[in-house]
FIKOLZA-1660 file (N, C-alpha, C; in steps of 0.1 Angstrom, whole numbers, plus 5000, padded with zeros to 4 digits):
% residues 246
   i   px   py   pz ch aa at
   1 1329 2149 1373  A  X  N
   1 1342 2145 1383  A  X CA
   1 1348 2127 1385  A  X  C
   2 1339 2121 1376  A  X  N
   2 1345 2106 1379  A  X CA
   2 1355 2100 1364  A  X  C
   3 1348 2105 1354  A  X  N
   3 1357 2106 1342  A  X CA
   3 1371 2110 1347  A  X  C
   4 1372 2125 1350  A  X  N
   4 1385 2134 1351  A  X CA
   4 1394 2120 1364  A  X  C
   5 1389 2120 1374  A  X  N
   5 1397 2108 1384  A  X CA
   5 1402 2093 1374  A  X  C
   6 1395 2091 1363  A  X  N
   6 1391 2078 1360  A  X CA
   6 1408 2081 1346  A  X  C
   7 1405 2095 1343  A  X  N
   7 1416 2096 1330  A  X CA
   7 1431 2099 1336  A  X  C
   8 1428 2105 1350  A  X  N
   8 1441 2105 1353  A  X CA
   8 1445 2092 1361  A  X  C
   9 1440 2086 1366  A  X  N
   9 1446 2071 1375  A  X CA
   9 1447 2064 1360  A  X  C
  10 1441 2062 1349  A  X  N
  10 1449 2061 1335  A  X CA
  10 1458 2060 1330  A  X  C
  11 1463 2073 1334  A  X  N
  11 1474 2080 1326  A  X CA
  11 1485 2079 1331  A  X  C
  12 1483 2079 1345  A  X  N
  12 1491 2074 1357  A  X CA
  12 1501 2066 1356  A  X  C
  13 1492 2054 1356  A  X  N
  13 1492 2038 1354  A  X CA
  13 1503 2038 1343  A  X  C
  14 1503 2045 1328  A  X  N
  14 1505 2046 1314  A  X CA
  14 1520 2051 1317  A  X  C
  15 1525 2060 1326  A  X  N
  15 1537 2065 1325  A  X CA
  15 1544 2057 1333  A  X  C
  16 1537 2046 1348  A  X  N
  16 1546 2039 1350  A  X CA
  16 1553 2029 1344  A  X  C
  17 1544 2023 1332  A  X  N
  17 1551 2015 1323  A  X CA
  17 1538 2002 1326  A  X  C
  18 1525 2007 1329  A  X  N
  18 1516 1998 1330  A  X CA
  18 1508 1992 1319  A  X  C
  19 1504 1977 1317  A  X  N
  19 1499 1974 1305  A  X CA
  19 1486 1982 1306  A  X  C
  20 1475 1978 1295  A  X  N
  20 1464 1980 1293  A  X CA
  20 1456 1967 1305  A  X  C
  21 1463 1958 1306  A  X  N
  21 1451 1945 1307  A  X CA
  21 1459 1950 1324  A  X  C
  22 1471 1955 1326  A  X  N
  22 1474 1952 1343  A  X CA
  22 1464 1967 1350  A  X  C
  23 1464 1974 1339  A  X  N
  23 1456 1994 1344  A  X CA
  23 1438 1983 1347  A  X  C
  24 1438 1977 1333  A  X  N
  24 1420 1976 1337  A  X CA
  24 1411 1968 1351  A  X  C
  25 1427 1955 1351  A  X  N
  25 1426 1947 1367  A  X CA
  25 1425 1954 1375  A  X  C
  26 1436 1965 1378  A  X  N
  26 1438 1971 1389  A  X CA
  26 1426 1981 1388  A  X  C
  27 1418 1987 1380  A  X  N
  27 1409 1997 1382  A  X CA
  27 1400 1990 1382  A  X  C
  28 1395 1980 1379  A  X  N
  28 1381 1974 1378  A  X CA
  28 1375 1974 1366  A  X  C
  29 1382 1984 1352  A  X  N
  29 1374 1985 1338  A  X CA
  29 1375 1976 1333  A  X  C
  30 1363 1976 1320  A  X  N
  30 1367 1967 1309  A  X CA
  30 1382 1970 1302  A  X  C
  31 1383 1965 1293  A  X  N
  31 1399 1962 1285  A  X CA
  31 1399 1980 1276  A  X  C
  32 1383 1975 1269  A  X  N
  32 1376 1984 1257  A  X CA
  32 1376 2001 1270  A  X  C
  33 1372 1998 1276  A  X  N
  33 1371 2013 1288  A  X CA
  33 1388 2015 1290  A  X  C
  34 1396 2007 1290  A  X  N
  34 1407 2012 1296  A  X CA
  34 1414 2020 1292  A  X  C
  35 1413 2010 1272  A  X  N
  35 1417 2021 1263  A  X CA
  35 1417 2032 1262  A  X  C
  36 1400 2032 1255  A  X  N
  36 1392 2045 1253  A  X CA
  36 1403 2060 1257  A  X  C
  37 1401 2057 1277  A  X  N
  37 1404 2061 1287  A  X CA
  37 1424 2064 1282  A  X  C
  38 1428 2058 1276  A  X  N
  38 1444 2056 1271  A  X CA
  38 1448 2066 1259  A  X  C
  39 1438 2061 1253  A  X  N
  39 1439 2071 1237  A  X CA
  39 1434 2088 1240  A  X  C
  40 1427 2084 1249  A  X  N
  40 1424 2101 1246  A  X CA
  40 1434 2109 1251  A  X  C
  41 1438 2124 1246  A  X  N
  41 1448 2130 1247  A  X CA
  41 1446 2137 1262  A  X  C
  42 1429 2137 1261  A  X  N
  42 1432 2146 1271  A  X CA
  42 1411 2144 1279  A  X  C
  43 1413 2147 1297  A  X  N
  43 1400 2146 1295  A  X CA
  43 1383 2149 1287  A  X  C
  44 1386 2160 1284  A  X  N
  44 1373 2169 1275  A  X CA
  44 1375 2161 1263  A  X  C
  45 1383 2147 1258  A  X  N
  45 1382 2141 1245  A  X CA
  45 1369 2132 1250  A  X  C
  46 1369 2127 1262  A  X  N
  46 1355 2117 1267  A  X CA
  46 1349 2130 1273  A  X  C
  47 1349 2138 1272  A  X  N
  47 1330 2142 1280  A  X CA
  47 1323 2152 1268  A  X  C
  48 1329 2151 1256  A  X  N
  48 1323 2161 1250  A  X CA
  48 1314 2146 1239  A  X  C
  49 1301 2146 1238  A  X  N
  49 1295 2142 1228  A  X CA
  49 1285 2146 1222  A  X  C
  50 1277 2142 1214  A  X  N
  50 1263 2144 1210  A  X CA
  50 1253 2142 1210  A  X  C
  51 1250 2139 1224  A  X  N
  51 1241 2138 1234  A  X CA
  51 1232 2125 1226  A  X  C
  52 1240 2116 1221  A  X  N
  52 1232 2107 1217  A  X CA
  52 1239 2089 1221  A  X  C
  53 1248 2098 1229  A  X  N
  53 1260 2087 1233  A  X CA
  53 1271 2083 1229  A  X  C
  54 1277 2090 1218  A  X  N
  54 1282 2092 1209  A  X CA
  54 1293 2100 1212  A  X  C
  55 1309 2100 1215  A  X  N
  55 1317 2108 1215  A  X CA
  55 1313 2119 1199  A  X  C
  56 1322 2127 1205  A  X  N
  56 1322 2139 1187  A  X CA
  56 1338 2140 1192  A  X  C
  57 1346 2139 1181  A  X  N
  57 1359 2144 1183  A  X CA
  57 1356 2162 1185  A  X  C
  58 1370 2165 1193  A  X  N
  58 1367 2180 1194  A  X CA
  58 1375 2189 1182  A  X  C
  59 1378 2179 1171  A  X  N
  59 1386 2186 1159  A  X CA
  59 1366 2182 1147  A  X  C
  60 1357 2179 1147  A  X  N
  60 1347 2179 1142  A  X CA
  60 1339 2197 1137  A  X  C
  61 1345 2201 1148  A  X  N
  61 1336 2215 1140  A  X CA
  61 1342 2222 1131  A  X  C
  62 1362 2215 1131  A  X  N
  62 1374 2224 1123  A  X CA
  62 1378 2215 1114  A  X  C
  63 1371 2203 1109  A  X  N
  63 1372 2198 1099  A  X CA
  63 1371 2200 1083  A  X  C
  64 1359 2206 1082  A  X  N
  64 1358 2217 1067  A  X CA
  64 1370 2227 1067  A  X  C
  65 1374 2233 1078  A  X  N
  65 1383 2246 1074  A  X CA
  65 1399 2236 1069  A  X  C
  66 1398 2228 1078  A  X  N
  66 1407 2224 1074  A  X CA
  66 1410 2214 1060  A  X  C
  67 1398 2206 1060  A  X  N
  67 1398 2204 1043  A  X CA
  67 1403 2214 1030  A  X  C
  68 1397 2220 1032  A  X  N
  68 1400 2237 1030  A  X CA
  68 1410 2245 1024  A  X  C
  69 1421 2242 1033  A  X  N
  69 1431 2246 1036  A  X CA
  69 1439 2241 1028  A  X  C
  70 1438 2227 1031  A  X  N
  70 1447 2218 1027  A  X CA
  70 1443 2218 1011  A  X  C
  71 1433 2218 1002  A  X  N
  71 1434 2220 0991  A  X CA
  71 1435 2232 0985  A  X  C
  72 1439 2241 0993  A  X  N
  72 1451 2251 0989  A  X CA
  72 1462 2248 0990  A  X  C
  73 1466 2240 0990  A  X  N
  73 1481 2236 0994  A  X CA
  73 1489 2240 1006  A  X  C
  74 1478 2241 1018  A  X  N
  74 1488 2242 1036  A  X CA
  74 1485 2230 1037  A  X  C
  75 1495 2219 1037  A  X  N
  75 1496 2208 1045  A  X CA
  75 1508 2209 1056  A  X  C
  76 1511 2216 1063  A  X  N
  76 1519 2219 1073  A  X CA
  76 1512 2217 1086  A  X  C
  77 1510 2205 1092  A  X  N
  77 1497 2200 1107  A  X CA
  77 1500 2208 1111  A  X  C
  78 1512 2214 1118  A  X  N
  78 1516 2222 1127  A  X CA
  78 1510 2239 1124  A  X  C
  79 1511 2248 1115  A  X  N
  79 1506 2257 1105  A  X CA
  79 1488 2252 1112  A  X  C
  80 1483 2242 1102  A  X  N
  80 1471 2243 1109  A  X CA
  80 1471 2246 1115  A  X  C
  81 1478 2231 1128  A  X  N
  81 1468 2236 1143  A  X CA
  81 1466 2249 1148  A  X  C
  82 1476 2257 1146  A  X  N
  82 1480 2274 1150  A  X CA
  82 1468 2278 1144  A  X  C
  83 1461 2278 1132  A  X  N
  83 1450 2286 1127  A  X CA
  83 1441 2282 1132  A  X  C
  84 1438 2267 1132  A  X  N
  84 1421 2265 1138  A  X CA
  84 1421 2263 1157  A  X  C
  85 1436 2262 1161  A  X  N
  85 1435 2267 1176  A  X CA
  85 1432 2285 1175  A  X  C
  86 1436 2291 1170  A  X  N
  86 1433 2304 1168  A  X CA
  86 1420 2307 1166  A  X  C
  87 1413 2298 1165  A  X  N
  87 1395 2299 1158  A  X CA
  87 1385 2291 1170  A  X  C
  88 1397 2285 1183  A  X  N
  88 1392 2283 1192  A  X CA
  88 1393 2265 1198  A  X  C
  89 1394 2260 1186  A  X  N
  89 1401 2246 1188  A  X CA
  89 1410 2246 1202  A  X  C
  90 1406 2230 1214  A  X  N
  90 1406 2235 1222  A  X CA
  90 1418 2219 1231  A  X  C
  91 1419 2210 1215  A  X  N
  91 1424 2196 1214  A  X CA
  91 1434 2201 1213  A  X  C
  92 1444 2190 1211  A  X  N
  92 1463 2187 1209  A  X CA
  92 1463 2188 1194  A  X  C
  93 1476 2188 1195  A  X  N
  93 1483 2191 1183  A  X CA
  93 1480 2173 1178  A  X  C
  94 1484 2162 1180  A  X  N
  94 1488 2150 1182  A  X CA
  94 1473 2146 1173  A  X  C
  95 1462 2155 1178  A  X  N
  95 1447 2149 1178  A  X CA
  95 1451 2155 1158  A  X  C
  96 1455 2165 1153  A  X  N
  96 1451 2175 1138  A  X CA
  96 1460 2165 1134  A  X  C
  97 1473 2159 1137  A  X  N
  97 1480 2156 1129  A  X CA
  97 1479 2143 1123  A  X  C
  98 1471 2137 1139  A  X  N
  98 1469 2115 1132  A  X CA
  98 1457 2119 1120  A  X  C
  99 1450 2129 1120  A  X  N
  99 1435 2133 1112  A  X CA
  99 1443 2135 1092  A  X  C
 100 1452 2145 1095  A  X  N
 100 1457 2149 1083  A  X CA
 100 1466 2138 1075  A  X  C
 101 1470 2123 1086  A  X  N
 101 1477 2118 1080  A  X CA
 101 1475 2107 1068  A  X  C
 102 1463 2104 1065  A  X  N
 102 1459 2099 1053  A  X CA
 102 1456 2106 1041  A  X  C
 103 1454 2119 1045  A  X  N
 103 1453 2127 1036  A  X CA
 103 1471 2134 1026  A  X  C
 104 1476 2127 1033  A  X  N
 104 1492 2130 1024  A  X CA
 104 1493 2117 1009  A  X  C
 105 1484 2109 1012  A  X  N
 105 1481 2099 1002  A  X CA
 105 1475 2101 0991  A  X  C
 106 1466 2111 0993  A  X  N
 106 1455 2114 0977  A  X CA
 106 1461 2134 0978  A  X  C
 107 1459 2135 0965  A  X  N
 107 1458 2151 0957  A  X CA
 107 1450 2161 0960  A  X  C
 108 1438 2155 0963  A  X  N
 108 1427 2167 0965  A  X CA
 108 1414 2160 0979  A  X  C
 109 1414 2170 0988  A  X  N
 109 1406 2159 0999  A  X CA
 109 1390 2164 0993  A  X  C
 110 1382 2156 0993  A  X  N
 110 1371 2157 0994  A  X CA
 110 1363 2167 1007  A  X  C
 111 1359 2179 0994  A  X  N
 111 1349 2186 1006  A  X CA
 111 1333 2182 1006  A  X  C
 112 1332 2177 1024  A  X  N
 112 1319 2171 1020  A  X CA
 112 1305 2185 1020  A  X  C
 113 1294 2179 1016  A  X  N
 113 1281 2188 1010  A  X CA
 113 1281 2192 1024  A  X  C
 114 1274 2207 1021  A  X  N
 114 1266 2215 1032  A  X CA
 114 1252 2204 1037  A  X  C
 115 1249 2206 1049  A  X  N
 115 1244 2199 1062  A  X CA
 115 1230 2206 1055  A  X  C
 116 1217 2201 1049  A  X  N
 116 1203 2203 1042  A  X CA
 116 1200 2207 1057  A  X  C
 117 1195 2223 1056  A  X  N
 117 1182 2226 1068  A  X CA
 117 1173 2213 1070  A  X  C
 118 1166 2221 1084  A  X  N
 118 1158 2212 1091  A  X CA
 118 1143 2213 1083  A  X  C
 119 1134 2207 1087  A  X  N
 119 1121 2208 1083  A  X CA
 119 1117 2219 1089  A  X  C
 120 1126 2218 1104  A  X  N
 120 1114 2232 1114  A  X CA
 120 1122 2241 1106  A  X  C
 121 1133 2239 1101  A  X  N
 121 1140 2254 1102  A  X CA
 121 1133 2261 1086  A  X  C
 122 1131 2251 1083  A  X  N
 122 1121 2256 1060  A  X CA
 122 1110 2259 1067  A  X  C
 123 1104 2253 1072  A  X  N
 123 1092 2258 1084  A  X CA
 123 1088 2273 1082  A  X  C
 124 1098 2278 1090  A  X  N
 124 1102 2290 1097  A  X CA
 124 1101 2298 1089  A  X  C
 125 1111 2295 1079  A  X  N
 125 1117 2307 1067  A  X CA
 125 1101 2302 1053  A  X  C
 126 1096 2302 1056  A  X  N
 126 1083 2301 1050  A  X CA
 126 1069 2306 1055  A  X  C
 127 1069 2307 1069  A  X  N
 127 1062 2314 1075  A  X CA
 127 1066 2328 1076  A  X  C
 128 1075 2328 1082  A  X  N
 128 1080 2346 1080  A  X CA
 128 1077 2353 1073  A  X  C
 129 1077 2368 1075  A  X  N
 129 1078 2375 1065  A  X CA
 129 1091 2374 1056  A  X  C
 130 1086 2375 1040  A  X  N
 130 1097 2374 1034  A  X CA
 130 1109 2387 1032  A  X  C
 131 1102 2402 1035  A  X  N
 131 1111 2413 1033  A  X CA
 131 1121 2411 1052  A  X  C
 132 1115 2402 1057  A  X  N
 132 1130 2398 1069  A  X CA
 132 1135 2386 1071  A  X  C
 133 1137 2385 1058  A  X  N
 133 1139 2370 1060  A  X CA
 133 1158 2379 1054  A  X  C
 134 1164 2366 1061  A  X  N
 134 1177 2368 1060  A  X CA
 134 1184 2365 1045  A  X  C
 135 1193 2372 1041  A  X  N
 135 1198 2370 1025  A  X CA
 135 1198 2358 1024  A  X  C
 136 1207 2349 1033  A  X  N
 136 1212 2338 1032  A  X CA
 136 1200 2327 1033  A  X  C
 137 1190 2332 1045  A  X  N
 137 1180 2319 1046  A  X CA
 137 1171 2323 1031  A  X  C
 138 1167 2337 1028  A  X  N
 138 1161 2335 1011  A  X CA
 138 1168 2331 1002  A  X  C
 139 1182 2329 1003  A  X  N
 139 1187 2323 0989  A  X CA
 139 1188 2308 0989  A  X  C
 140 1189 2301 1004  A  X  N
 140 1183 2292 1008  A  X CA
 140 1172 2288 1008  A  X  C
 141 1161 2294 1011  A  X  N
 141 1146 2289 1007  A  X CA
 141 1142 2293 0992  A  X  C
 142 1148 2300 0987  A  X  N
 142 1147 2300 0971  A  X CA
 142 1151 2286 0965  A  X  C
 143 1163 2279 0966  A  X  N
 143 1166 2266 0959  A  X CA
 143 1160 2256 0964  A  X  C
 144 1155 2257 0974  A  X  N
 144 1145 2247 0978  A  X CA
 144 1132 2245 0970  A  X  C
 145 1128 2255 0965  A  X  N
 145 1114 2261 0962  A  X CA
 145 1117 2261 0946  A  X  C
 146 1126 2260 0942  A  X  N
 146 1126 2255 0927  A  X CA
 146 1134 2243 0924  A  X  C
 147 1129 2231 0936  A  X  N
 147 1129 2223 0929  A  X CA
 147 1121 2215 0936  A  X  C
 148 1114 2221 0940  A  X  N
 148 1102 2214 0945  A  X CA
 148 1087 2222 0942  A  X  C
 149 1081 2224 0932  A  X  N
 149 1067 2228 0929  A  X CA
 149 1055 2227 0935  A  X  C
 150 1058 2218 0943  A  X  N
 150 1044 2217 0953  A  X CA
 150 1049 2228 0966  A  X  C
 151 1063 2226 0972  A  X  N
 151 1061 2234 0981  A  X CA
 151 1061 2249 0981  A  X  C
 152 1065 2251 0969  A  X  N
 152 1067 2261 0959  A  X CA
 152 1054 2268 0960  A  X  C
 153 1045 2258 0955  A  X  N
 153 1028 2267 0958  A  X CA
 153 1020 2268 0968  A  X  C
 154 1029 2258 0978  A  X  N
 154 1021 2258 0996  A  X CA
 154 1024 2274 0998  A  X  C
 155 1040 2274 0997  A  X  N
 155 1042 2289 1003  A  X CA
 155 1035 2301 0999  A  X  C
 156 1034 2299 0982  A  X  N
 156 1023 2311 0984  A  X CA
 156 1012 2317 0985  A  X  C
 157 1007 2304 0987  A  X  N
 157 0989 2307 0995  A  X CA
 157 0995 2308 1012  A  X  C
 158 1003 2301 1013  A  X  N
 158 1004 2307 1031  A  X CA
 158 1008 2319 1028  A  X  C
 159 1019 2324 1020  A  X  N
 159 1021 2344 1026  A  X CA
 159 1005 2349 1015  A  X  C
 160 1002 2342 1011  A  X  N
 160 0989 2354 1004  A  X CA
 160 0978 2357 1014  A  X  C
 161 0975 2342 1025  A  X  N
 161 0967 2341 1033  A  X CA
 161 0981 2352 1047  A  X  C
 162 0988 2351 1044  A  X  N
 162 0990 2366 1055  A  X CA
 162 0996 2378 1052  A  X  C
 163 0994 2379 1041  A  X  N
 163 0988 2393 1033  A  X CA
 163 0974 2396 1036  A  X  C
 164 0962 2388 1036  A  X  N
 164 0946 2387 1041  A  X CA
 164 0948 2394 1054  A  X  C
 165 0956 2388 1067  A  X  N
 165 0954 2394 1079  A  X CA
 165 0960 2403 1079  A  X  C
 166 0974 2406 1073  A  X  N
 166 0981 2419 1075  A  X CA
 166 0976 2431 1073  A  X  C
 167 0966 2426 1059  A  X  N
 167 0962 2439 1052  A  X CA
 167 0946 2440 1056  A  X  C
 168 0937 2435 1064  A  X  N
 168 0930 2429 1069  A  X CA
 168 0916 2432 1055  A  X  C
 169 0919 2419 1048  A  X  N
 169 0914 2416 1034  A  X CA
 169 0904 2407 1036  A  X  C
 170 0895 2408 1048  A  X  N
 170 0888 2394 1047  A  X CA
 170 0873 2393 1036  A  X  C
 171 0872 2403 1025  A  X  N
 171 0868 2397 1012  A  X CA
 171 0872 2393 1004  A  X  C
 172 0890 2388 1008  A  X  N
 172 0896 2380 0999  A  X CA
 172 0895 2366 1002  A  X  C
 173 0889 2367 1013  A  X  N
 173 0894 2347 1021  A  X CA
 173 0888 2340 1014  A  X  C
 174 0873 2340 1009  A  X  N
 174 0864 2331 1003  A  X CA
 174 0872 2329 0993  A  X  C
 175 0876 2338 0984  A  X  N
 175 0885 2330 0970  A  X CA
 175 0897 2330 0970  A  X  C
 176 0908 2329 0983  A  X  N
 176 0920 2326 0986  A  X CA
 176 0918 2309 0990  A  X  C
 177 0900 2307 0992  A  X  N
 177 0896 2292 1001  A  X CA
 177 0893 2283 0989  A  X  C
 178 0886 2286 0979  A  X  N
 178 0883 2285 0970  A  X CA
 178 0896 2274 0962  A  X  C
 179 0903 2285 0958  A  X  N
 179 0920 2288 0947  A  X CA
 179 0927 2272 0960  A  X  C
 180 0929 2272 0975  A  X  N
 180 0930 2259 0980  A  X CA
 180 0920 2246 0974  A  X  C
 181 0906 2251 0975  A  X  N
 181 0901 2238 0975  A  X CA
 181 0905 2230 0961  A  X  C
 182 0905 2239 0953  A  X  N
 182 0906 2235 0936  A  X CA
 182 0921 2228 0935  A  X  C
 183 0929 2231 0952  A  X  N
 183 0947 2229 0942  A  X CA
 183 0949 2215 0950  A  X  C
 184 0956 2209 0951  A  X  N
 184 0961 2198 0956  A  X CA
 184 0971 2194 0967  A  X  C
 185 0966 2207 0977  A  X  N
 185 0969 2210 0989  A  X CA
 185 0962 2200 1003  A  X  C
 186 0970 2189 1004  A  X  N
 186 0960 2186 1015  A  X CA
 186 0965 2188 1030  A  X  C
 187 0970 2193 1028  A  X  N
 187 0979 2200 1045  A  X CA
 187 0974 2214 1043  A  X  C
 188 0963 2222 1039  A  X  N
 188 0955 2232 1035  A  X CA
 188 0943 2229 1037  A  X  C
 189 0936 2220 1032  A  X  N
 189 0922 2214 1026  A  X CA
 189 0916 2212 1041  A  X  C
 190 0928 2204 1053  A  X  N
 190 0919 2210 1070  A  X CA
 190 0915 2224 1074  A  X  C
 191 0931 2227 1068  A  X  N
 191 0926 2243 1077  A  X CA
 191 0915 2250 1068  A  X  C
 192 0913 2242 1059  A  X  N
 192 0905 2256 1053  A  X CA
 192 0885 2252 1057  A  X  C
 193 0889 2240 1057  A  X  N
 193 0873 2230 1065  A  X CA
 193 0876 2242 1076  A  X  C
 194 0881 2239 1083  A  X  N
 194 0881 2245 1097  A  X CA
 194 0875 2262 1097  A  X  C
 195 0880 2268 1090  A  X  N
 195 0879 2285 1088  A  X CA
 195 0861 2285 1081  A  X  C
 196 0856 2271 1077  A  X  N
 196 0844 2274 1065  A  X CA
 196 0832 2269 1081  A  X  C
 197 0839 2268 1092  A  X  N
 197 0837 2260 1102  A  X CA
 197 0824 2271 1108  A  X  C
 198 0833 2286 1106  A  X  N
 198 0831 2292 1110  A  X CA
 198 0833 2309 1107  A  X  C
 199 0829 2308 1093  A  X  N
 199 0835 2315 1085  A  X CA
 199 0831 2331 1087  A  X  C
 200 0820 2329 1091  A  X  N
 200 0817 2344 1094  A  X CA
 200 0821 2354 1105  A  X  C
 201 0828 2348 1113  A  X  N
 201 0838 2351 1122  A  X CA
 201 0851 2350 1121  A  X  C
 202 0855 2344 1111  A  X  N
 202 0866 2343 1104  A  X CA
 202 0871 2360 1097  A  X  C
 203 0857 2359 1094  A  X  N
 203 0861 2370 1083  A  X CA
 203 0858 2387 1090  A  X  C
 204 0848 2384 1099  A  X  N
 204 0849 2391 1110  A  X CA
 204 0861 2401 1115  A  X  C
 205 0868 2391 1121  A  X  N
 205 0880 2389 1125  A  X CA
 205 0889 2394 1113  A  X  C
 206 0893 2388 1106  A  X  N
 206 0906 2397 1093  A  X CA
 206 0896 2407 1089  A  X  C
 207 0891 2418 1091  A  X  N
 207 0882 2424 1081  A  X CA
 207 0884 2438 1096  A  X  C
 208 0872 2437 1103  A  X  N
 208 0879 2447 1115  A  X CA
 208 0883 2447 1123  A  X  C
 209 0888 2463 1124  A  X  N
 209 0902 2468 1138  A  X CA
 209 0899 2463 1146  A  X  C
 210 0882 2464 1151  A  X  N
 210 0886 2455 1170  A  X CA
 210 0891 2442 1168  A  X  C
 211 0899 2439 1181  A  X  N
 211 0905 2434 1189  A  X CA
 211 0904 2428 1203  A  X  C
 212 0902 2411 1206  A  X  N
 212 0896 2408 1217  A  X CA
 212 0912 2413 1228  A  X  C
 213 0922 2409 1225  A  X  N
 213 0932 2413 1231  A  X CA
 213 0934 2419 1245  A  X  C
 214 0922 2432 1242  A  X  N
 214 0928 2433 1259  A  X CA
 214 0918 2430 1274  A  X  C
 215 0907 2422 1260  A  X  N
 215 0902 2411 1270  A  X CA
 215 0909 2399 1278  A  X  C
 216 0914 2396 1267  A  X  N
 216 0922 2384 1270  A  X CA
 216 0939 2385 1280  A  X  C
 217 0941 2399 1277  A  X  N
 217 0952 2403 1288  A  X CA
 217 0944 2402 1300  A  X  C
 218 0934 2412 1305  A  X  N
 218 0920 2407 1314  A  X CA
 218 0924 2394 1323  A  X  C
 219 0915 2386 1315  A  X  N
 219 0918 2371 1323  A  X CA
 219 0932 2367 1321  A  X  C
 220 0939 2369 1312  A  X  N
 220 0952 2364 1315  A  X CA
 220 0961 2369 1332  A  X  C
 221 0956 2379 1334  A  X  N
 221 0963 2389 1344  A  X CA
 221 0955 2386 1359  A  X  C
 222 0942 2379 1360  A  X  N
 222 0933 2376 1366  A  X CA
 222 0935 2357 1367  A  X  C
 223 0937 2350 1358  A  X  N
 223 0947 2336 1363  A  X CA
 223 0958 2339 1370  A  X  C
 224 0965 2344 1367  A  X  N
 224 0978 2344 1367  A  X CA
 224 0975 2350 1390  A  X  C
 225 0963 2361 1390  A  X  N
 225 0961 2363 1405  A  X CA
 225 0957 2353 1409  A  X  C
 226 0951 2343 1406  A  X  N
 226 0943 2329 1414  A  X CA
 226 0951 2319 1412  A  X  C
 227 0960 2319 1401  A  X  N
 227 0972 2307 1408  A  X CA
 227 0982 2312 1422  A  X  C
 228 0984 2326 1424  A  X  N
 228 0992 2332 1430  A  X CA
 228 0987 2325 1444  A  X  C
 229 0975 2322 1448  A  X  N
 229 0970 2322 1459  A  X CA
 229 0969 2310 1457  A  X  C
 230 0974 2300 1448  A  X  N
 230 0971 2284 1450  A  X CA
 230 0958 2274 1451  A  X  C
 231 0949 2283 1448  A  X  N
 231 0934 2275 1451  A  X CA
 231 0928 2278 1467  A  X  C
 232 0938 2284 1474  A  X  N
 232 0932 2284 1488  A  X CA
 232 0925 2298 1494  A  X  C
 233 0924 2308 1485  A  X  N
 233 0911 2320 1486  A  X CA
 233 0897 2319 1481  A  X  C
 234 0887 2325 1493  A  X  N
 234 0881 2323 1481  A  X CA
 234 0873 2338 1471  A  X  C
 235 0865 2339 1467  A  X  N
 235 0861 2345 1459  A  X CA
 235 0864 2361 1460  A  X  C
 236 0858 2363 1476  A  X  N
 236 0863 2377 1475  A  X CA
 236 0877 2385 1480  A  X  C
 237 0883 2374 1487  A  X  N
 237 0898 2377 1488  A  X CA
 237 0904 2381 1471  A  X  C
 238 0899 2375 1463  A  X  N
 238 0902 2379 1448  A  X CA
 238 0897 2388 1438  A  X  C
 239 0888 2394 1442  A  X  N
 239 0881 2405 1441  A  X CA
 239 0889 2414 1443  A  X  C
 240 0885 2412 1457  A  X  N
 240 0900 2424 1462  A  X CA
 240 0912 2429 1454  A  X  C
 241 0922 2419 1452  A  X  N
 241 0932 2410 1450  A  X CA
 241 0931 2420 1430  A  X  C
 242 0921 2417 1424  A  X  N
 242 0921 2422 1411  A  X CA
 242 0917 2440 1411  A  X  C
 243 0910 2437 1424  A  X  N
 243 0907 2456 1418  A  X CA
 243 0919 2463 1422  A  X  C
 244 0928 2454 1435  A  X  N
 244 0942 2468 1441  A  X CA
 244 0956 2471 1432  A  X  C
 245 0952 2456 1421  A  X  N
 245 0964 2454 1413  A  X CA
 245 0964 2462 1399  A  X  C
 246 0951 2468 1403  A  X  N
 246 0954 2479 1394  A  X CA
 246 0961 2489 1396  A  X  C
% end
């Protein structure tokens, strides 16, 4: 709200012919701040930011499309403005014209390379079932694994362990752990050491159909009822609530 008010005040004074220096003195703003408000075509250009304190242009998301259309031979700024406006662009035509102006001195606008996927996203692709992975994600992951044999080997171990879990082949656990120990996989070595500390229980969990899920569900339900009483009720009331919640 404060930014909108300042932007309106700055542009009102600009329309009256007031200089930047005079506006900054009258409103108590620095000349840099006053100039930034004056250059903004709309207050939205001031309010949009990248969460790091830096303003992101309203045109940022549409620059790849402008580059592509320019390289295809469309150099009419008005037409390009109308095209991106139909796609959701909310800025001014002047902003588009100013951005396109340097392109007229070159024959071809370089297209920025696509942003690589984040580490978190690649990990999610590796952990996901390959059969349920979207086609474009599978293609991206395959490209990454092609240039990284170490990551490809790690992915193979992760998927093999997932198969052991999904198909309850606990008998294959020892062979899987031996293969990991023999390979250079430091990230999995600590995981294997944890499995070996309670290997019998892990093997049983990966083999038998029994599950403690029902018990865990009851424990969570009891904890929820206890939290609802804010720790102020005695055991007899908790017992009644547990029995009556059935």
